[in-house]
N, C-alpha and C positions, 0 to 999 in steps of 0.2 A: 621643487618636490622633494622629500627627502629620499634618499637612495639606500636604503637598509641592507639592500641583496646585491649593491653593486660595490666592488671593492678594486681598488687600484694596486697594481703590483710593482713594487721597486720602486714607490713614491712618485710613478707617472700620473700625469694629468693631461687631459686633450690641450690642445694649444690654445691659449686663451686670446691671440690676436685673429682668430678667424671662427665662423661658427659652425664650419662642415669638416669633414674627414670625406675623403674619397675613396672608390673601389672601381677597378678596372674588371670587367667582364665581358663574355660573349654578349652580343645583342640578343640572340635567339633565348639564352639562358635567362638574362634579365628581363624579357617581354614576358615570358613563361612565368615566371616568379611575380611578377606584376598581376598578370591575369588571375593567377591561381591565389593571389593575396596570401603569398607565403614569402618570407625572409628565410634564407637557407643557409644554414650553418653546417660542417663538413666534420667528420671523423680525422683526426691526425693520421690516420692510415692510410687517407688519401692524398696526402701531400706529397709533391713530386720528388722532394730530396730527400735520399734516405737519411741524410745526416741531422735533420730536423726531425725526425721521429725515431731518432735511435735511443732515446729513453722512455719512448710512449710506451704504458703499462707494465712498467718494470715492477718488481716486487720489491716495496719500500717497509716491509712490515717489521722487518729487524730493527728499523730504525724509528719505529712509532707511528708511521704513517700508512693507513690502508688506501692502497692507490684506488682513484675514483674515476670514473666516465667522464671525458669532456668533448665537447663540439664546439668548434672553433669558425669565426668568421674574421677574415683578414681586410683591413682597412689600410689606408695611407694617411699620413698627415699632409703630404704635399702632392700638388695636381701637377705641377710641371717639369721638377728635377729628373733629367734624362728621359724625357717624355718619348722620345721615337724607342728607347729600348723597352718602356712600358708597353706602348703599342704592339710591339713585335712579341714580348712574352708572353702577354695574355690574348693573345688571337688564337684562335681554334681553328686548324685547318683554312686558314684564310678566310674564315667567317669575318664578319663584321664585329668590332668591338665598340664597347662604351665606357666613358669616363662618368660615374655619377657622382655627384655631390649629396651626401646625406648629411641631414641636420643634425648636429651632436645632440641638442636637447631633446628632440622628436625621439631619437634612437634610445636615449638614458631612460625615457619615460617608458618606451616600449618595455624594454629590458627589464627594469623594474617589476612592471606589472605584470610580463610572463613570469619572471623568477618567483613572484609572490604567490601566483596561483598555481603554479605547478611544482613548488619545493625544489627550485634549483638555486644556485648562488651565482653571481657573473663575476668574472675577474677581468680586466683590461691592462694590458702591458705593454709597452714598446720591445720589439726584437732586437736581441743583444746582437750585433755583428762583429764582435770584437777576436773570434775565434776562426782559427783556420781548422780543417777538417781532422788531424792529428790532435788538438787541443780538444776538440769536442768529442774524438773517440777516446781519448784517455782521460777523460773528465773523473771517472768513477775510480782511478788507478790514487791510493793515497798520496804517492809521492807528486802528485800533480799539484802545481802551487794553487790551483783554484778548486781544489777539491773540497776542502771545508765549507766552502760557500755555498757549494750545490747539493753535497751529500754530508752534512753535519750529523752528529750522533742522533739528534732529535730532530728529525725532518717533520715539517709541515705540508700544508697544501701549496701554501706559496713557494715553496723550494721545488716540489713538482713542478709546479706550474712556469717555474722559472725556466727550468729544463726545456721547457715548450716553447720558451722564447729563444732558443739558440739558433743562430743561422751564421753560415761563412760571409766572409768578408766579401766575397763575388757577388752578394745579392743587396749590398749595402743601398744601392741608388735607390731600393723600392721603399726606404722609409717606413716600413710595417708595423701597426700595431694590430694586436691580436685580441679578439674579444672571446673568451672561454666561458663557456655554460657548464656548470660542474653538477655533477648528482651521483648518487652511489651507482645507479644502473640506469644508461641509457637506451631505449630503443630505437635502433638507427634503423632506416630503410634505404640500401645502396650505400651505406656511410654517409647518409645525410639525415639531418633533424630540420625540418621545416616548421616555423611557429607563425600564428596567422600573424598578417599585416597587411591594413587597407592603406597601400602607397598614397593614393590620392587623399582619400578621407584624412590622414594624418599628416599629409604634407611633408613624409619623410625625406623626400629626393627633391631638392631645389634646382639641380641644373642636370643636363646631361649634354655630354660631348660626344658626337660621333667619331670613329676612327678616321684618320686621314686617308684619303684617297693617293696614291702613288703617283709621284711628280709625272708630269706630262708636259713635255719639251716640244716647243714649237720647231724648232730646227731638227730634220731628220725624221718627224713624225707628219707625213702629209695628212693624217686622221686626226690630229690633236683637236680640232674644232668639234669633232664629233663624241671623241671621249670627253670632254669636259662636258657638254652637252648632258649626253647619258648620265655622267656622275652627277650633275646638278638635279636631274630630274629623279634620279633614286634617292640622293639626299633629302630633296623637298617632301618625297613621299614619306619617306621613315619619319622624318621630321614631325609631319602632319599626324600620324599615327600615334607616335610617343606623346605629343600634345594632347590629345585626346584623351589618351591613358591616364595621365600624369597630371596635367594641367601646369606644368613648371616650364621653364625656359629650355628650349632644345637648341643645340648648337652645332655647327660641323667644324670640327678642328681642320685649320688652314696652316698645318704645319710644314707641308711641303708647297704651298700655295707661294708663287712669285709676285 
């Protein structure tokens, strides 16, 4: 399929040695998205780290670019690098989390069709983790050595979106890739943009991994067998329900299993 509405930022391309990209998210949010047939994008205003949204919505008109609205979905190139940190970061109030494997080809087809029908353009780029917070904060200052690369006299949409790919070195373990939907005006609902997506019919998700249970140690815990049994019952129930919803492979992370 030809992707006339999908563009890669800074010469990025999806990894060619694998067919999927990965996304960590709360189990309940994922199930709600699947049941409602919706793929969710967010406004950068909802990003947690203030330094990654520092230049969101800035006025670039003096440099020839009229700032447009963007909605973003974040995925990861890798599934296992610093896996423990990812499970901890993306868990919400100790709720269960999942790591989903998203089929690249299915995702691109979905985005191309949505963009063509709804007047969007899609941009995909890898997050830049080269800077610390002072580097990002002073990027607009002319004396900054990186100023010209991000704030040239003639700014384009690509320059603006490259600012939306900046994240501090502390987050480098995420290996994050950002997918932007771009339009003059986007109507958000609670900072969310939801696009229609029948997960099971399309085969968008090919694998789901459930977050690991905390380690259970036999020594010093006389009830460890009970805890192991309860965890297995819960895990099996969740796997059955997800299997019915998606029809794909469902696994339980064994990160702490001896």
